[in-house]
N, CA, C and O atoms as a DFTB+ gen file, in Angstrom:
728 C
 N C O
     1  1       0.840      -1.179       0.000
     2  2       0.000       0.000       0.000
     3  2       0.884       1.240       0.000
     4  3       1.835       1.320       0.777
     5  1       0.585       2.194      -0.849
     6  2       1.378       3.409      -0.933
     7  2       1.024       4.333       0.211
     8  3      -0.106       4.359       0.698
     9  1       2.035       5.099       0.627
    10  2       1.842       6.065       1.695
    11  2       1.000       7.242       1.198
    12  3       1.114       7.649       0.042
    13  1       0.169       7.776       2.066
    14  2      -0.640       8.942       1.753
    15  2       0.156      10.200       2.055
    16  3       1.038      10.197       2.914
    17  1      -0.155      11.263       1.353
    18  2       0.455      12.567       1.601
    19  2      -0.651      13.557       1.941
    20  3      -1.818      13.345       1.612
    21  1      -0.266      14.634       2.602
    22  2      -1.192      15.707       2.947
    23  2      -0.729      16.962       2.236
    24  3       0.424      17.371       2.374
    25  1      -1.621      17.575       1.476
    26  2      -1.304      18.818       0.782
    27  2      -2.155      19.952       1.307
    28  3      -3.361      19.790       1.496
    29  1      -1.542      21.099       1.545
    30  2      -2.243      22.258       2.081
    31  2      -2.040      23.455       1.158
    32  3      -0.929      23.717       0.697
    33  1      -3.121      24.170       0.897
    34  2      -3.056      25.400       0.110
    35  2      -3.804      26.465       0.906
    36  3      -4.971      26.289       1.256
    37  1      -3.121      27.566       1.185
    38  2      -3.733      28.659       1.940
    39  2      -3.846      29.877       1.030
    40  3      -2.880      30.283       0.383
    41  1      -5.042      30.448       0.995
    42  2      -5.298      31.596       0.126
    43  2      -5.924      32.726       0.920
    44  3      -6.405      32.544       2.039
    45  1      -5.902      33.891       0.308
    46  2      -6.618      35.031       0.856
    47  2      -7.827      35.233      -0.042
    48  3      -7.687      35.664      -1.187
    49  1      -8.994      34.931       0.461
    50  2     -10.228      35.096      -0.297
    51  2     -10.843      33.765      -0.724
    52  3     -10.147      32.785      -0.991
    53  1     -12.158      33.771      -0.776
    54  2     -12.917      32.564      -1.103
    55  2     -12.739      32.132      -2.556
    56  3     -12.624      30.937      -2.831
    57  1     -12.714      33.071      -3.476
    58  2     -12.617      32.732      -4.897
    59  2     -11.322      31.972      -5.168
    60  3     -11.335      30.955      -5.862
    61  1     -10.212      32.454      -4.631
    62  2      -8.931      31.786      -4.838
    63  2      -8.938      30.384      -4.229
    64  3      -8.375      29.456      -4.810
    65  1      -9.568      30.221      -3.068
    66  2      -9.624      28.904      -2.424
    67  2     -10.468      27.924      -3.237
    68  3     -10.092      26.764      -3.401
    69  1     -11.597      28.390      -3.740
    70  2     -12.450      27.521      -4.553
    71  2     -11.728      27.126      -5.839
    72  3     -11.775      25.967      -6.253
    73  1     -11.066      28.088      -6.465
    74  2     -10.309      27.787      -7.687
    75  2      -9.191      26.790      -7.395
    76  3      -8.985      25.851      -8.164
    77  1      -8.474      26.983      -6.303
    78  2      -7.385      26.073      -5.937
    79  2      -7.915      24.659      -5.712
    80  3      -7.329      23.689      -6.192
    81  1      -9.022      24.544      -4.982
    82  2      -9.600      23.226      -4.710
    83  2     -10.088      22.571      -6.002
    84  3      -9.861      21.381      -6.222
    85  1     -10.748      23.338      -6.843
    86  2     -11.276      22.806      -8.102
    87  2     -10.152      22.270      -8.982
    88  3     -10.227      21.144      -9.473
    89  1      -9.125      23.063      -9.177
    90  2      -8.013      22.648     -10.041
    91  2      -7.253      21.477      -9.412
    92  3      -6.879      20.538     -10.114
    93  1      -7.023      21.524      -8.106
    94  2      -6.301      20.443      -7.439
    95  2      -7.039      19.115      -7.588
    96  3      -6.424      18.083      -7.858
    97  1      -8.360      19.146      -7.410
    98  2      -9.143      17.907      -7.499
    99  2      -9.240      17.387      -8.929
   100  3      -9.348      16.181      -9.150
   101  1      -9.202      18.295      -9.890
   102  2      -9.273      17.882     -11.299
   103  2      -7.918      17.431     -11.839
   104  3      -7.857      16.672     -12.806
   105  1      -6.831      17.895     -11.219
   106  2      -5.487      17.598     -11.718
   107  2      -5.050      16.172     -11.408
   108  3      -4.450      15.518     -12.260
   109  1      -5.331      15.686     -10.232
   110  2      -4.818      14.380      -9.816
   111  2      -5.852      13.671      -8.941
   112  3      -6.847      14.259      -8.517
   113  1      -5.588      12.409      -8.690
   114  2      -6.479      11.590      -7.865
   115  2      -6.241      11.893      -6.393
   116  3      -5.569      11.140      -5.690
   117  1      -6.806      13.012      -5.938
   118  2      -6.703      13.415      -4.542
   119  2      -8.105      13.618      -3.985
   120  3      -9.078      13.733      -4.730
   121  1      -8.185      13.660      -2.666
   122  2      -9.477      13.827      -1.997
   123  2      -9.408      15.060      -1.100
   124  3      -8.448      15.238      -0.350
   125  1     -10.419      15.898      -1.181
   126  2     -10.524      17.058      -0.296
   127  2     -10.973      16.544       1.066
   128  3     -12.079      16.021       1.197
   129  1     -10.122      16.688       2.082
   130  2     -10.458      16.150       3.396
   131  2     -10.885      17.215       4.388
   132  3     -11.529      16.903       5.390
   133  1     -10.538      18.470       4.126
   134  2     -10.892      19.507       5.073
   135  2     -10.693      20.876       4.441
   136  3      -9.917      21.034       3.498
   137  1     -11.393      21.844       4.965
   138  2     -11.119      23.239       4.648
   139  2     -11.359      24.007       5.925
   140  3     -12.143      23.589       6.777
   141  1     -10.686      25.124       6.055
   142  2     -10.849      25.909       7.267
   143  2     -10.858      27.383       6.923
   144  3      -9.976      27.889       6.230
   145  1     -11.880      28.057       7.425
   146  2     -11.958      29.503       7.281
   147  2     -11.300      30.119       8.504
   148  3     -11.668      29.816       9.639
   149  1     -10.333      30.979       8.265
   150  2      -9.627      31.654       9.342
   151  2     -10.022      33.125       9.272
   152  3     -10.408      33.613       8.210
   153  1      -9.930      33.822      10.372
   154  2     -10.289      35.233      10.359
   155  2      -9.415      36.006       9.389
   156  3      -8.304      35.587       9.065
   157  1      -9.920      37.120       8.936
   158  2      -9.165      37.959       8.027
   159  2      -9.195      37.502       6.589
   160  3      -8.395      37.971       5.780
   161  1     -10.090      36.605       6.249
   162  2     -10.230      36.180       4.860
   163  2      -9.307      35.056       4.434
   164  3      -9.288      34.696       3.257
   165  1      -8.542      34.493       5.352
   166  2      -7.669      33.375       5.000
   167  2      -8.462      32.074       4.973
   168  3      -9.288      31.815       5.849
   169  1      -8.199      31.267       3.963
   170  2      -8.820      29.959       3.861
   171  2      -7.742      28.933       3.554
   172  3      -6.833      29.195       2.766
   173  1      -7.844      27.779       4.170
   174  2      -6.892      26.697       3.927
   175  2      -7.677      25.480       3.473
   176  3      -8.696      25.131       4.069
   177  1      -7.195      24.829       2.406
   178  2      -7.795      23.574       1.976
   179  2      -6.762      22.477       2.173
   180  3      -5.560      22.717       2.051
   181  1      -7.229      21.281       2.475
   182  2      -6.345      20.138       2.689
   183  2      -6.790      19.003       1.782
   184  3      -7.975      18.676       1.719
   185  1      -5.836      18.405       1.080
   186  2      -6.108      17.263       0.203
   187  2      -5.178      16.126       0.574
   188  3      -4.077      16.354       1.075
   189  1      -5.622      14.895       0.329
   190  2      -4.777      13.726       0.557
   191  2      -4.804      12.834      -0.670
   192  3      -5.694      12.930      -1.514
   193  1      -3.826      11.981      -0.745
   194  2      -3.707      11.023      -1.831
   195  2      -2.289      10.502      -1.867
   196  3      -1.525      10.699      -0.922
   197  1      -1.931       9.835      -2.961
   198  2      -0.565       9.363      -3.108
   199  2       0.357      10.572      -3.212
   200  3      -0.060      11.641      -3.656
   201  1       1.602      10.399      -2.804
   202  2       2.544      11.517      -2.708
   203  2       2.650      12.292      -4.024
   204  3       2.515      13.515      -4.027
   205  1       2.888      11.603      -5.131
   206  2       3.059      12.285      -6.428
   207  2       1.779      13.011      -6.839
   208  3       1.837      14.115      -7.379
   209  1       0.633      12.398      -6.587
   210  2      -0.638      13.023      -6.945
   211  2      -0.865      14.291      -6.135
   212  3      -1.312      15.301      -6.679
   213  1      -0.563      14.249      -4.847
   214  2      -0.748      15.422      -3.994
   215  2       0.212      16.542      -4.407
   216  3      -0.169      17.712      -4.440
   217  1       1.452      16.176      -4.720
   218  2       2.413      17.195      -5.161
   219  2       1.916      17.889      -6.434
   220  3       1.975      19.114      -6.538
   221  1       1.431      17.109      -7.393
   222  2       0.926      17.681      -8.644
   223  2      -0.316      18.542      -8.385
   224  3      -0.446      19.636      -8.934
   225  1      -1.219      18.041      -7.550
   226  2      -2.456      18.766      -7.261
   227  2      -2.178      20.086      -6.550
   228  3      -2.782      21.104      -6.888
   229  1      -1.278      20.086      -5.574
   230  2      -0.955      21.307      -4.836
   231  2      -0.263      22.318      -5.746
   232  3      -0.546      23.514      -5.674
   233  1       0.640      21.844      -6.600
   234  2       1.316      22.756      -7.529
   235  2       0.310      23.406      -8.475
   236  3       0.345      24.619      -8.679
   237  1      -0.581      22.608      -9.050
   238  2      -1.571      23.145      -9.989
   239  2      -2.583      24.038      -9.273
   240  3      -2.931      25.107      -9.776
   241  1      -3.054      23.607      -8.105
   242  2      -4.015      24.406      -7.346
   243  2      -3.426      25.729      -6.884
   244  3      -4.108      26.753      -6.892
   245  1      -2.169      25.709      -6.484
   246  2      -1.496      26.939      -6.049
   247  2      -1.340      27.923      -7.205
   248  3      -1.564      29.123      -7.046
   249  1      -0.957      27.408      -8.362
   250  2      -0.805      28.274      -9.537
   251  2      -2.146      28.889      -9.926
   252  3      -2.218      30.072     -10.261
   253  1      -3.201      28.088      -9.881
   254  2      -4.534      28.587     -10.237
   255  2      -5.006      29.641      -9.238
   256  3      -5.596      30.647      -9.632
   257  1      -4.754      29.420      -7.963
   258  2      -5.158      30.387      -6.932
   259  2      -4.424      31.712      -7.120
   260  3      -5.007      32.783      -6.958
   261  1      -3.146      31.628      -7.460
   262  2      -2.355      32.849      -7.655
   263  2      -2.856      33.655      -8.855
   264  3      -2.716      34.878      -8.877
   265  1      -3.441      32.981      -9.858
   266  2      -3.949      33.682     -11.039
   267  2      -5.219      34.477     -10.743
   268  3      -5.408      35.567     -11.283
   269  1      -6.091      33.939      -9.889
   270  2      -7.378      34.604      -9.660
   271  2      -7.457      35.376      -8.349
   272  3      -8.388      36.154      -8.142
   273  1      -6.488      35.166      -7.467
   274  2      -6.521      35.825      -6.169
   275  2      -5.135      35.849      -5.574
   276  3      -4.134      35.962      -6.282
   277  1      -5.094      35.742      -4.257
   278  2      -3.807      35.806      -3.571
   279  2      -3.496      34.472      -2.901
   280  3      -4.247      34.003      -2.045
   281  1      -2.389      33.873      -3.299
   282  2      -1.897      32.652      -2.685
   283  2      -1.026      33.050      -1.505
   284  3      -0.078      33.819      -1.669
   285  1      -1.331      32.540      -0.318
   286  2      -0.549      32.865       0.866
   287  2       0.596      31.859       1.016
   288  3       1.751      32.251       1.184
   289  1       0.274      30.566       0.956
   290  2       1.308      29.534       1.054
   291  2       0.746      28.200       0.594
   292  3      -0.464      28.024       0.449
   293  1       1.662      27.268       0.369
   294  2       1.272      25.899       0.032
   295  2       2.358      24.979       0.536
   296  3       3.520      25.373       0.628
   297  1       1.979      23.742       0.865
   298  2       2.949      22.801       1.404
   299  2       2.431      21.375       1.241
   300  3       1.228      21.124       1.311
   301  1       3.361      20.446       1.024
   302  2       3.028      19.024       0.957
   303  2       3.805      18.302       2.037
   304  3       5.021      18.460       2.149
   305  1       3.104      17.510       2.833
   306  2       3.744      16.658       3.838
   307  2       3.652      15.233       3.289
   308  3       2.564      14.659       3.247
   309  1       4.790      14.652       2.865
   310  2       4.753      13.378       2.156
   311  2       4.128      12.214       2.920
   312  3       3.292      11.512       2.351
   313  1       4.482      11.980       4.149
   314  2       3.926      10.867       4.899
   315  2       3.667      11.316       6.337
   316  3       4.445      10.990       7.234
   317  1       2.584      12.058       6.567
   318  2       2.331      12.550       7.934
   319  2       1.980      11.397       8.867
   320  3       1.488      10.355       8.433
   321  1       2.238      11.599      10.138
   322  2       1.852      10.604      11.131
   323  2       0.340      10.481      11.167
   324  3      -0.371      11.433      10.845
   325  1      -0.146       9.330      11.551
   326  2      -1.590       9.103      11.618
   327  2      -2.258      10.054      12.604
   328  3      -3.435      10.378      12.448
   329  1      -1.519      10.507      13.622
   330  2      -2.078      11.426      14.619
   331  2      -2.465      12.765      14.017
   332  3      -3.254      13.497      14.614
   333  1      -1.931      13.106      12.849
   334  2      -2.269      14.365      12.194
   335  2      -3.751      14.408      11.819
   336  3      -4.338      15.485      11.715
   337  1      -4.346      13.246      11.617
   338  2      -5.758      13.204      11.246
   339  2      -6.621      13.829      12.335
   340  3      -7.624      14.478      12.039
   341  1      -6.234      13.638      13.586
   342  2      -6.987      14.232      14.692
   343  2      -6.966      15.745      14.572
   344  3      -7.981      16.409      14.785
   345  1      -5.813      16.282      14.233
   346  2      -5.700      17.732      14.092
   347  2      -6.566      18.236      12.943
   348  3      -7.226      19.268      13.064
   349  1      -6.562      17.518      11.848
   350  2      -7.379      17.926      10.701
   351  2      -8.858      17.855      11.024
   352  3      -9.614      18.752      10.650
   353  1      -9.278      16.823      11.700
   354  2     -10.700      16.641      11.983
   355  2     -11.189      17.547      13.102
   356  3     -12.367      17.904      13.138
   357  1     -10.289      17.927      14.026
   358  2     -10.739      18.754      15.136
   359  2     -10.715      20.234      14.793
   360  3     -11.308      21.033      15.518
   361  1     -10.052      20.627      13.715
   362  2     -10.008      22.011      13.291
   363  2     -11.005      22.209      12.165
   364  3     -11.389      21.246      11.501
   365  1     -11.415      23.402      11.949
   366  2     -12.303      23.693      10.815
   367  2     -13.594      22.915      10.924
   368  3     -14.106      22.695      12.022
   369  1     -14.111      22.508       9.809
   370  2     -15.396      21.839       9.800
   371  2     -15.263      20.340       9.841
   372  3     -16.155      19.660      10.348
   373  1     -14.157      19.793       9.315
   374  2     -13.997      18.350       9.259
   375  2     -14.834      17.722       8.180
   376  3     -14.689      16.530       7.908
   377  1     -15.716      18.491       7.548
   378  2     -16.588      17.977       6.502
   379  2     -16.549      18.953       5.341
   380  3     -17.026      20.080       5.473
   381  1     -15.986      18.544       4.193
   382  2     -15.872      19.479       3.090
   383  2     -17.195      20.011       2.571
   384  3     -17.208      21.086       1.971
   385  1     -18.304      19.322       2.769
   386  2     -19.597      19.798       2.298
   387  2     -20.605      19.681       3.434
   388  3     -21.350      18.704       3.501
   389  1     -20.636      20.677       4.336
   390  2     -21.511      20.577       5.489
   391  2     -22.984      20.619       5.139
   392  3     -23.811      20.180       5.939
   393  1     -23.345      21.137       3.957
   394  2     -24.738      21.226       3.550
   395  2     -24.943      20.388       2.293
   396  3     -24.471      20.772       1.223
   397  1     -25.638      19.247       2.395
   398  2     -25.782      18.387       1.236
   399  2     -26.575      19.019       0.094
   400  3     -26.553      18.501      -1.023
   401  1     -27.275      20.127       0.349
   402  2     -28.024      20.765      -0.730
   403  2     -27.125      21.573      -1.639
   404  3     -27.563      22.037      -2.692
   405  1     -25.861      21.751      -1.246
   406  2     -24.914      22.458      -2.101
   407  2     -24.569      23.825      -1.563
   408  3     -25.081      24.239      -0.523
   409  1     -23.695      24.533      -2.275
   410  2     -23.272      25.849      -1.818
   411  2     -24.437      26.818      -1.742
   412  3     -25.346      26.792      -2.572
   413  1     -24.392      27.671      -0.735
   414  2     -25.415      28.705      -0.600
   415  2     -26.632      28.272       0.183
   416  3     -27.454      29.118       0.536
   417  1     -26.785      26.987       0.472
   418  2     -27.953      26.521       1.203
   419  2     -27.684      26.509       2.687
   420  3     -26.536      26.348       3.102
   421  1     -28.696      26.672       3.488
   422  2     -28.573      26.571       4.937
   423  2     -27.763      27.697       5.539
   424  3     -27.711      28.800       4.995
   425  1     -27.135      27.417       6.660
   426  2     -26.346      28.393       7.397
   427  2     -25.074      28.704       6.614
   428  3     -24.296      27.788       6.353
   429  1     -24.830      29.952       6.231
   430  2     -23.670      30.275       5.409
   431  2     -22.339      30.053       6.110
   432  3     -21.330      29.884       5.425
   433  1     -22.282      30.044       7.428
   434  2     -21.037      29.841       8.144
   435  2     -21.182      28.645       9.070
   436  3     -21.819      28.761      10.117
   437  1     -20.598      27.472       8.709
   438  2     -20.762      26.299       9.551
   439  2     -20.152      26.476      10.934
   440  3     -20.540      25.766      11.862
   441  1     -19.208      27.399      11.102
   442  2     -18.608      27.628      12.413
   443  2     -19.545      28.440      13.306
   444  3     -19.362      28.460      14.523
   445  1     -20.559      29.121      12.718
   446  2     -21.509      29.925      13.467
   447  2     -22.808      29.137      13.594
   448  3     -23.553      29.029      12.620
   449  1     -23.097      28.587      14.764
   450  2     -24.276      27.751      14.917
   451  2     -25.587      28.523      14.950
   452  3     -26.651      27.908      15.022
   453  1     -25.544      29.831      14.901
   454  2     -26.775      30.608      14.945
   455  2     -27.049      31.112      16.345
   456  3     -26.187      31.040      17.220
   457  1     -28.249      31.622      16.554
   458  2     -28.590      32.225      17.837
   459  2     -28.743      31.197      18.947
   460  3     -28.464      31.496      20.108
   461  1     -29.180      30.000      18.610
   462  2     -29.441      28.991      19.620
   463  2     -28.170      28.353      20.155
   464  3     -28.190      27.780      21.244
   465  1     -27.058      28.436      19.418
   466  2     -25.818      27.790      19.826
   467  2     -25.820      26.339      19.383
   468  3     -26.805      25.860      18.820
   469  1     -24.714      25.633      19.635
   470  2     -24.632      24.239      19.213
   471  2     -25.588      23.371      20.013
   472  3     -25.875      23.663      21.174
   473  1     -26.072      22.323      19.404
   474  2     -26.958      21.374      20.054
   475  2     -26.125      20.543      21.026
   476  3     -25.239      19.809      20.589
   477  1     -26.383      20.635      22.337
   478  2     -25.552      19.904      23.307
   479  2     -25.664      18.391      23.159
   480  3     -24.765      17.665      23.585
   481  1     -26.753      17.901      22.561
   482  2     -26.916      16.459      22.388
   483  2     -26.154      15.931      21.181
   484  3     -25.897      14.731      21.090
   485  1     -25.787      16.818      20.245
   486  2     -25.081      16.391      19.035
   487  2     -23.575      16.463      19.262
   488  3     -23.059      17.523      19.617
   489  1     -22.849      15.338      19.060
   490  2     -21.404      15.351      19.274
   491  2     -20.703      16.328      18.331
   492  3     -21.091      16.471      17.172
   493  1     -19.679      16.989      18.835
   494  2     -18.880      17.909      18.041
   495  2     -17.872      17.092      17.218
   496  3     -17.687      15.905      17.487
   497  1     -17.206      17.717      16.202
   498  2     -16.320      16.962      15.306
   499  2     -15.257      16.137      16.021
   500  3     -15.047      14.981      15.655
   501  1     -14.577      16.687      17.027
   502  2     -13.543      15.926      17.725
   503  2     -14.160      14.746      18.457
   504  3     -13.610      13.644      18.444
   505  1     -15.294      14.972      19.091
   506  2     -15.953      13.897      19.825
   507  2     -16.378      12.776      18.879
   508  3     -16.227      11.596      19.198
   509  1     -16.907      13.147      17.718
   510  2     -17.288      12.133      16.724
   511  2     -16.079      11.327      16.308
   512  3     -16.151      10.104      16.181
   513  1     -14.957      12.016      16.093
   514  2     -13.746      11.315      15.675
   515  2     -13.274      10.357      16.769
   516  3     -12.906       9.217      16.486
   517  1     -13.285      10.821      18.008
   518  2     -12.855       9.965      19.110
   519  2     -13.755       8.736      19.232
   520  3     -13.276       7.636      19.506
   521  1     -15.050       8.924      19.029
   522  2     -15.982       7.799      19.110
   523  2     -15.730       6.762      18.020
   524  3     -16.052       5.586      18.191
   525  1     -15.156       7.195      16.905
   526  2     -14.878       6.253      15.818
   527  2     -13.589       5.463      16.050
   528  3     -13.319       4.496      15.338
   529  1     -12.798       5.868      17.039
   530  2     -11.532       5.203      17.326
   531  2     -11.743       3.992      18.224
   532  3     -12.719       3.911      18.970
   533  1     -10.804       3.053      18.134
   534  2     -10.824       1.884      19.004
   535  2     -10.250       2.231      20.370
   536  3      -9.622       3.276      20.542
   537  1     -10.470       1.346      21.345
   538  2     -10.010       1.593      22.713
   539  2      -8.481       1.686      22.770
   540  3      -7.942       2.545      23.468
   541  1      -7.781       0.813      22.045
   542  2      -6.313       0.859      22.054
   543  2      -5.799       2.189      21.506
   544  3      -4.865       2.773      22.055
   545  1      -6.416       2.669      20.414
   546  2      -6.022       3.966      19.844
   547  2      -6.272       5.096      20.850
   548  3      -5.446       5.995      21.005
   549  1      -7.410       5.037      21.524
   550  2      -7.737       6.056      22.516
   551  2      -6.746       6.029      23.676
   552  3      -6.369       7.079      24.196
   553  1      -6.324       4.830      24.083
   554  2      -5.341       4.733      25.168
   555  2      -4.007       5.339      24.753
   556  3      -3.370       6.037      25.543
   557  1      -3.576       5.076      23.511
   558  2      -2.329       5.677      23.022
   559  2      -2.454       7.204      22.989
   560  3      -1.537       7.919      23.390
   561  1      -3.594       7.688      22.509
   562  2      -3.816       9.128      22.442
   563  2      -3.847       9.742      23.841
   564  3      -3.295      10.822      24.056
   565  1      -4.486       9.061      24.790
   566  2      -4.572       9.567      26.163
   567  2      -3.180       9.704      26.772
   568  3      -2.907      10.658      27.500
   569  1      -2.301       8.747      26.471
   570  2      -0.936       8.810      27.007
   571  2      -0.154       9.987      26.430
   572  3       0.753      10.511      27.077
   573  1      -0.506      10.402      25.213
   574  2       0.189      11.514      24.559
   575  2      -0.432      12.871      24.887
   576  3       0.188      13.909      24.653
   577  1      -1.646      12.867      25.423
   578  2      -2.370      14.114      25.683
   579  2      -1.909      14.737      26.984
   580  3      -1.966      14.108      28.040
   581  1      -1.454      15.970      26.902
   582  2      -1.016      16.682      28.097
   583  2      -2.206      17.139      28.924
   584  3      -3.250      17.495      28.377
   585  1      -2.048      17.128      30.249
   586  2      -3.089      17.633      31.138
   587  2      -4.223      16.659      31.399
   588  3      -5.248      17.041      31.963
   589  1      -4.054      15.403      30.995
   590  2      -5.127      14.425      31.220
   591  2      -5.101      13.991      32.690
   592  3      -4.030      13.815      33.270
   593  1      -6.274      13.823      33.280
   594  2      -6.380      13.571      34.717
   595  2      -6.020      12.137      35.101
   596  3      -5.631      11.899      36.245
   597  1      -6.134      11.185      34.196
   598  2      -5.821       9.801      34.524
   599  2      -4.426       9.466      34.006
   600  3      -3.977      10.018      33.002
   601  1      -3.748       8.562      34.698
   602  2      -2.364       8.231      34.358
   603  2      -2.159       6.709      34.402
   604  3      -2.942       5.978      35.007
   605  1      -1.097       6.261      33.751
   606  2      -0.600       4.887      33.848
   607  2      -1.655       3.801      33.756
   608  3      -2.337       3.657      32.741
   609  1      -1.777       3.036      34.841
   610  2      -2.701       1.890      34.865
   611  2      -4.162       2.318      34.732
   612  3      -4.994       1.556      34.238
   613  1      -4.471       3.539      35.175
   614  2      -5.843       4.026      35.023
   615  2      -6.201       4.108      33.542
   616  3      -7.322       3.782      33.150
   617  1      -5.251       4.543      32.723
   618  2      -5.489       4.593      31.279
   619  2      -5.644       3.184      30.739
   620  3      -6.517       2.930      29.909
   621  1      -4.802       2.261      31.202
   622  2      -4.856       0.870      30.724
   623  2      -6.178       0.188      31.059
   624  3      -6.639      -0.680      30.318
   625  1      -6.781       0.582      32.169
   626  2      -8.023      -0.060      32.607
   627  2      -9.281       0.705      32.184
   628  3     -10.391       0.186      32.302
   629  1      -9.111       1.922      31.698
   630  2     -10.266       2.765      31.363
   631  2     -11.005       2.234      30.143
   632  3     -10.393       1.712      29.211
   633  1     -12.328       2.373      30.162
   634  2     -13.123       1.988      28.999
   635  2     -13.203       3.157      28.026
   636  3     -12.700       4.246      28.301
   637  1     -13.832       2.918      26.902
   638  2     -13.892       3.910      25.830
   639  2     -14.534       5.217      26.292
   640  3     -14.029       6.300      25.995
   641  1     -15.637       5.114      27.011
   642  2     -16.371       6.306      27.455
   643  2     -15.510       7.183      28.373
   644  3     -15.498       8.406      28.233
   645  1     -14.802       6.564      29.299
   646  2     -13.944       7.308      30.221
   647  2     -12.798       7.970      29.457
   648  3     -12.474       9.132      29.701
   649  1     -12.188       7.228      28.534
   650  2     -11.080       7.780      27.756
   651  2     -11.521       9.000      26.952
   652  3     -10.830      10.018      26.936
   653  1     -12.660       8.898      26.290
   654  2     -13.164      10.023      25.491
   655  2     -13.433      11.225      26.386
   656  3     -13.053      12.348      26.052
   657  1     -14.084      10.998      27.517
   658  2     -14.393      12.087      28.449
   659  2     -13.125      12.785      28.920
   660  3     -13.063      14.014      28.944
   661  1     -12.115      12.006      29.294
   662  2     -10.877      12.589      29.815
   663  2     -10.085      13.319      28.727
   664  3      -9.502      14.370      28.995
   665  1     -10.057      12.783      27.516
   666  2      -9.354      13.443      26.418
   667  2     -10.031      14.769      26.090
   668  3      -9.358      15.784      25.908
   669  1     -11.363      14.763      26.013
   670  2     -12.093      16.005      25.733
   671  2     -11.904      17.025      26.849
   672  3     -11.749      18.217      26.582
   673  1     -11.915      16.569      28.084
   674  2     -11.725      17.479      29.222
   675  2     -10.336      18.126      29.145
   676  3     -10.201      19.334      29.340
   677  1      -9.302      17.314      28.859
   678  2      -7.941      17.852      28.751
   679  2      -7.833      18.819      27.579
   680  3      -7.183      19.859      27.691
   681  1      -8.459      18.486      26.464
   682  2      -8.419      19.353      25.274
   683  2      -9.110      20.689      25.580
   684  3      -8.596      21.749      25.226
   685  1     -10.273      20.636      26.239
   686  2     -10.990      21.865      26.588
   687  2     -10.181      22.711      27.565
   688  3     -10.176      23.939      27.468
   689  1      -9.492      22.055      28.514
   690  2      -8.647      22.772      29.454
   691  2      -7.513      23.484      28.718
   692  3      -7.203      24.637      29.014
   693  1      -6.895      22.788      27.754
   694  2      -5.807      23.381      26.966
   695  2      -6.318      24.581      26.179
   696  3      -5.646      25.611      26.126
   697  1      -7.494      24.467      25.568
   698  2      -8.053      25.571      24.797
   699  2      -8.372      26.749      25.704
   700  3      -8.186      27.900      25.311
   701  1      -8.844      26.478      26.895
   702  2      -9.133      27.542      27.851
   703  2      -7.871      28.272      28.268
   704  3      -7.873      29.497      28.386
   705  1      -6.775      27.521      28.495
   706  2      -5.499      28.140      28.855
   707  2      -4.959      28.965      27.705
   708  3      -4.414      30.048      27.919
   709  1      -5.107      28.457      26.465
   710  2      -4.634      29.194      25.288
   711  2      -5.362      30.527      25.186
   712  3      -4.746      31.543      24.863
   713  1      -6.662      30.538      25.455
   714  2      -7.450      31.768      25.357
   715  2      -7.027      32.762      26.439
   716  3      -6.975      33.968      26.198
   717  1      -6.718      32.237      27.655
   718  2      -6.329      33.113      28.744
   719  2      -4.967      33.741      28.519
   720  3      -4.714      34.846      28.998
   721  1      -4.079      33.055      27.795
   722  2      -2.744      33.573      27.541
   723  2      -2.740      34.665      26.490
   724  3      -1.831      35.496      26.469
   725  1      -3.743      34.683      25.613
   726  2      -3.767      35.643      24.512
   727  2      -4.099      37.017      24.981
   728  3      -4.160      37.946      24.177
């Protein structure tokens, strides 16, 4: 099995990002796995596939973005660690097409849940990803997660529900500290 690569293209403006994604997907056999809207008009798209395909797609997508808008940066990571998937899924939307009716339908900003706020009963992207992981994977992740309340044998004996709860609690604590430092 060939190793997967991760390609990133960052643009200033929506038109350049859409053009970059369109050309990248048409150029090679790659898959759009994520996009993220950042403040100030920056958008990042992420594609995966075989290393050569991702390199070709990122090069073509970057050139196309530069023609119609402003290309900020682009980069290919040839064989990222599997743990990078958590970062991709927990940032941005995690779903390249949040509205199955197509562009322009529903809530225009998936990061803005509206006046009511997020549905507390509906799992958030990171929680959904953690739920899809096996217990052994969760234990490995828990050991790598800083600020987690359980240690050593407690992690080894913890069930899936406890591991997910503790990982989310540690992640939320880290995000809270990051906000306080800013």
